[in-house]
N, C-alpha and C positions, 0 to 999 in steps of 0.2 A: 504494500499499500504506500502510495507517495507520502512523503512527510508534509507537515503543515506548510513549511517554506516552499516545497515544490508545488503543492496544490495552489498556494498563493501566486506563484510564478505563472502556473498554467492559466489561472484565472485572469491575471493581468494581460497575458498574451491574448486570451480570447476576447477580453474587453477591447483591446486595442484593435483586434481584427473587426470586431462588430462596429466599432467607431468609424474605421476606415470605410467599411462597406456603407455605412450611413452616409458618409461624405460623398461617396461616389454615386449613391442613389439620388442625393439631393442636389448635386451640382455636377461640375465638370469632372471627367475622368482623369486619372493620374497614370502616366506611363511609367512612374517610378514611385509606387506606393510605399515602398519600404524606406525611402529616404526622406529627409526633411525637404520641405518645398523651397524652391527659389522664390525670391521676392524682388520685383523691379518696381521702383517708384519714379514716375514722371512728374515733374513740377514745372509749371510755367510761371511767369512773373506778371502780376497785375491783370490776370485774365478773368473776365466776368463770366457768370453763367450764360448770359446771352451770347457770348462769343463762340460757345460750343457749336452753334448752328453751322459754322463753316468748317467743322472738323468731323465729317461723316465717317471717316475711317476709324478714328478713335472711338467714336460713339458705337460703331458696329463691333469693333474688336474688343472693346473693354466694357462700356456701359450696357450695350444691348446683349453682350455675351455674359453679363454678370450683373452687378448692382449699380444703380444710379441713385445717389443720395440727394433728395430734393431739397433738403434744408441744412446745408453744410456751411459752416462759418469759420472765419479766422478771428480769434480772440483779441489779438492786437494787430490791427490791419496795417502793418508796416513790414517791410521786407526782412530786416534783421530779427526783430522779436518774434515774427511768425515762423521763420525758419528754425530759430533756436527752440522754440516750443516743440516743433516736430522732432528735433534731435533729443529732447529731454523728456517729453510728455508732461511738461509743467506749464502752468499759466505764467505770464510774464512777471507778475509780482513775486513769483518763486524763483524764476531764473535770474532775476535782476537785470535782464535785458529788456528795457522798456521803449527803446527808440533805436534809431540808426546810427547815432553818434555818441561819443562819450559826453558826460561822465556816466550817464545811466543807460547806455546803449552802445551798439557797435560790437565788433568781435572781441575787443579788449575786455568787455564786461562779461563775456561768456566763458564758463569752465568747460573747455573741451576735453578734459581728462576724465570725465564721468558722464558718457552719453551713449546714444543708441549704437553707433558702430562698434564700440568697445564691448557692449553687452552681447552684440551678435557674435563678434569674434570669440568671446568666452563661451558661446554656445556651439562653436564649431563652424561658423559661417566665414567664408571669404567675403570681403567687402570691397566695393568699387564705387568711387565717387567721380562723376563727370559733370563739369559745368559750374554754375554760380555758386559762390559761398556767401555766407552772412556779410553784411557790409563791414568794411574795415579789415577783412582778411587780407593778408599779404603785405600789410604795412609793417614798418620797421619795428614798431613796438609790440607786435604780436608774432615775431618770428621771421618776418621778411618774405620775399617772394618765392622762396624755395622751401618754406616751412611745410612739412606734411603733418597734419594733425593726428594725434593718437586715434587708432582705430581704422585708419586708411592705409596702413602699411604693416610691417615692412613689405616692400615690393620684391626685393631679392631677384630681380630679373623675371618675375612672373612665372617661374618654374620651380618646382620642388617644395618640400614641406615648410621651408623657411619663409615662402611667399604667403602672407596672411591678408594682404590688401593691396589696393591700387588707388592712385590719386591723380586726378586731372582737373585741377581746380583753376577757375578763371582768376586772373590777376589784374588785367586792365588792358588798355585804358578804360576808364569808367564809361559805361553806357555804349560800348562799341560792339557792333554786330560783326565787323570785319577788322583785320589788322590788329588783332589782339594777342595776348600772351597767356599761356597756360603754365601752371606749375605742374609738371608731369613727373610725378614721383621724386620731387626734390630737384628737378632740372627745369630751367626756363626753356620754354618752346614758343618761338614767335611764328605767328601765322600771318599770311599776307592779306592785302586788300581783296584778293580773289577768293579767300577762304571765308565761307559763310558759317557763323558759329553753330547754327542749328545743324547743318550738314556735317560739320566737323564732329559734333557730339554724337550724331547718328553713326558715323564711320567708326568712332572710338567704341561706342557701345557694342556694335556688331562684332568688331575685331576682338574686343576683350571678352565678350560672351563665348565666342568661338574658342579662344584660348583657354578659358576656364573649363568649358565642357571637355576639351581635349586633354588638358593637363591635370585637371582635378575633378574627374568624373564622379567621385564619391563624396565631394564636398559641396554642400549647398551654397548658393550665391545670393548676396544681397547687393543690389546695384541701385543707385539713385542717379537719375539724369536730370539735371536742373537747367532748363532752357531759360534764355534771356527774353525771348518773345513773350507777349507782345509789348514789353516795357518801352517807354520813351527813350531815345527817339526811334520810334518803330520803323525799322528799315527792312523791307522785304527782300528776299533773294531776287536776283535779276529776273528769273523765269517767272516770278509772280508779281513783278512790278505792274501796277495798275489793273491787277485782277478785279479789284473792287472799286475802280474809279467812278463807277456810276451808282454805287450802292448808297441809297438814301440813309441819312442819319435817323435812327429811331427817335421819335420825339413823342413824349407823353406829357400830361399836365405838370409832372415834376420838373421838366426841363425848363430852365430859365424861369423858375417859378415866379408867378406874378405876385402873390400875396404870401409874404413870409412873416406876418405879424405874430404868427404863433411860434416861430423859430427863435432860437437863442440870440442874444444881442450880436454876437460875432457874425452870424449869418445875415442878420438885418442890415448890417453895414455894407454888404456886398451889393453893388449895383447890378442891374440886369445886363445881359450881353447885348451888344450891337451886332449887326450883320457880319462884320469883319471877324469877330471872335467866334461866332457860330460857324463860319466857313472854316476856321482853323480846327474847331472841334470836329467837324465832319471829316476833314482831310486826315486828322489823326486817327479817327475811327476806322477809316478805309485802310490806312496803312497798317494799323494793328491787325486787322483781319487777315491782310496779305501775309504778315509774318507767321501767322498761325497755320497757314497752308503747309509750310515747311515742317512745322511741328507734326502735323497730321501725317505727312510722309514718313517722318522719323519714327513715329509710333508703329505704323504699318510695317516698316522695314524690320524693326526689331522684333515685333511679334511674328512676322513671317520667318525670321531667322530661328527663333525659338521653335517654331512649328517644324521647320526643316530638320532640326536635330532631335525631334521627338521629346523636347523638353517643356513645351507649352502646357501640357496637362498637369505637370507638377510645379507650376509657376504661378504665384500671385502677381497680378498687375494692378498698380494703383496709379490713377491719374488725378491730379489736382493742381491748384494754384496757390501761391502764398497769400494772396488777398485779391480783392477785386479792384475796381478803378471807377472814379467819378468822371462822367462824361457830359456834364451840364445839368445834372439833377440838382435841385435846391440851390441853383446859381453857382455851383462849384464846377468849374470847367475842366479840372484835372485833379490828379492826386487820389490818395486814399485817406487813411487816418480816421475818418469820421465813422459814426455808428450806423449809418444809413445802408440799406441792403446793397446798393451798387458797390459799396466799398468793403463790406465785411462778408458778403455771401460769395462762396467760391464753388466751382465745379468739383465734384468728387465721385469717381467711379472706381469700382473694385471688381476684378475678375480672378477666379482661381478655384481651387478644389472646394467643393461644398457650397459654393455660391451659386444659386440658381439663376439661369439666364432670365433677364427681364425684370429682376427684382427692383422695386422702387420704394425703399424705405422713406417714410415721412417723418419720423422722429428727428429732433434737432440733434446734430453732431457738430463737433468743432475740430480744429487742427490737432489739438492734444489727443484726441481719440485715435488718430492715425498711428501714434506711437504705441498705444495699448494694443491696437489691432495687429501691428507688426509683431509685437511681443507674443501675442497669442498664436499668430501664424508659425512662428519660429520656435517657440518654446524658450526663448531667451528670458533671462531674469534681469530686471532693472536694479540699479543701485540707487535709485532715487524714488520717492513717493510719486505715484502716477496720479495726476489730477484728472485724467480722462478715463475712458473705459473702451473695450473693444467693440468694434462695429460689426464684427461677424455675426453675433446673434440677430442683429437687425437686418443684415444682408440675407440671412437664411430665413428669417421670418418678418418680411417687410410690413406685416400688419401690426407688428408689436408696437405698443404705445409707450410713451414715456412723458413724464412731467418734469424732468430734470431741466433746469434753466441753463443758459450759457452766459458767462460773464464777458463783457467787452471792456478792455482797459487800455489806457495809453500812459506814456510818460509825461514829464513836464514839458511845457511848450519849448523850452530851450533844447530839449533833445530830439524833438520831432518837427522842428520848424526853423527855417532859415530866413531871417529878416534880411531885407536889402532893397536896393533900388534897381528896378528893371531896366532893360536897354532902352526902352521908349523914354523913360524919364532922363536917362543919362545923355540921350541925344537931344534933349531939350523939347521933346514933344509932350502933349497933354498927357497927364498922368490919370489912369483909371484906378479903380479900387477892386482888387481881386485877391483871393487867398494865394499867398506865395508858396509854391513848391512844398506841399506837405509831405513829400517823401525824401527830401534831403539828397537827391541824386544829381543836383546841379544841371538838370535838364530843362527847367522851366525858366522863362524870362518874363517875369511879371512885374507890374508896377506896384505902387505903395502897398506895403504888406499889411495883412490882417492876421493877427495870431488866432490860431485855432487852439482853444484851451484843452488841457488835459481833461479826461472824463472817466467815469465808471458807469457801466450800463448793464441792465439785465434784460435778456431776451428769453421769452417763453414762446410757446407755439402761437400765441395770440397777441402779446404785447411786447413793446420796446419801451423801457423807461431809462432815461439818461440823466445823470447829474454831472454838470460841468464844474471845473474848479473855480470859475469866476462867478458862481452862483446861478448860472443858467440851468433850466430844467425843461425837459420835453418828454412827452409820453404819447405813444400811438397805439390805437387798436388796429393792429395790422389786418385782422380779419375783415374789418369794415373799411380800412383805408390802407390798402397795400402799398400805395406810393408815398405814404407818410406825408400827406399834405396838410392835415389838420391835427395839431397836438391837442390832446384831451387833459393835459396836465391841470388846467384850471377848471375843467368841467366837473361840477359837483357830483354828477351821476357816477363818476369813476373814483370817488374818494375811497370806497373800501378796497377797490383793485389797487389803487396807488399805495395804500397802506401796506397791503400784502406784498407788493413788489419791492417796496423799500426795506421791509423787514428781511426779505430773502436776499436782496442786493447786499446788505450789511453783512450777511453771513458769507458771501462769495468773495468779497474784496480781499480777505486775508485767508482764504481757505487753502488747505493742502491736502493731497491724497484723497481718500474716500470722502472727506467732507465736501469735496467739490462736485460730488456726483450724486447727491441726495435728491430723491424724488420730492417734490414739494406739493403735489396735488394740484387740482385745478384752482385757479384763483376765483374769488367770489365774483358773482355776476354784477354788472353795473346796475345801479339803482333805476327804477322806472322814472323817478323824479328826484332831483337833488334835494337833500334835506335843507329845510329852512334854518338859517342861523338864528340863534336866539339873540334878541336885542338886548344890549347892555342897559341896565337900569340907569335912569338919568341921575346925574350927580345932584345931591341935595343942595 
């Protein structure tokens, strides 16, 4: 008769086999069921959900073949804090990276010695990074242009057991689609004006996947490909120049919003656009879409390469963006940072073993959940408290409901905002009033600056409530007002809802780990009529 230990071992094997069968029944089949799955994550820069319309290949190969999350958000909608959140699984108030530049932001504020790639390597994964890094990477104060962060090496020639990772990180010049430099495993590699970054990243991804599958057939792979598109200055590949030259700019009532009396004071100070600025917004919109055509090609090429090697069935694919982008909504002609949907909502699609095709979860998720999801996919163990939770249960059961709220937060204005005089003013022309470059990437040339203050906000399935550091407040019933045109902050009918949201926001602003993931239940319903205020008795 088998011993108790032997029976326990047999039981564990049996349970593992049953679980694998369940995955294969519920989703994509695996060609390597006995091995850990590969994970490849694609990330774009400043892409909106609306932009996915020009990426049919990506939608077909990832979203339609897996899960499309309909309500995915970036908790701190700026490049550096958003990317660090995915590397750590923490809200920005826990990472300490609240903006794109020091002292409370940038790569120098990030502890890169305890994050996702290291946890994955400890679990037996080879790791490969290709493309953009958090803002400030490559500067002299953080290791310089040949620094390879822990978890992305050692390269050791890419062959043999000593090779644990590979690194192909973008160094500069800033905002360049061509004529750029990559830090390739600690060696500067200069690319020419004829080299288009999206195509270079695609070539590298395919080459390194092929090398990995050939040289490390028994080791699982984690790869992240971080595209620059469609970030400003959106520069399409030559073959796609003018592909959307006739595409009309989508305009709804939030565009160049007429009445902003309900908005916070800093929005009310922004003047409405004239025809010249509207034309610039439209041109940028067209160019942004054109850059995404190359990303769509890259995703297709990489997926097809995995398929040709028989590796696709044992690979999870994740597609997302670091944050969205404002394109005229609420008088904001560019940038992100703000808590409105065009800025904070992101595309998010996942395909892989156990994820049923066509799944469309409606529950709210955020970029910190990506980390927890990868950890569940790989079996890796984090060395930091995880503020998010895995999205695989939602992908596998899209009808699953949740009342967990999402926190939106930003750093102080000094770390997220660059004041200055635009080129129009410098040239002696009439100065307009617009929000100045809220992403700190030195790509906007705007006139007299208006500071966008820091804020904390809570988002539920129905409501958005925001508290600004300058005392501004706004609240939207998104179910009734999806474009966020009419704040209900001062509407007495919503007094019990406001009280409920403020109470839960207070819990989120300093949360850590499981405290960030609590279900809060449904908020109270708005009152049929606002309560009448009791009159104060007259003074004697």
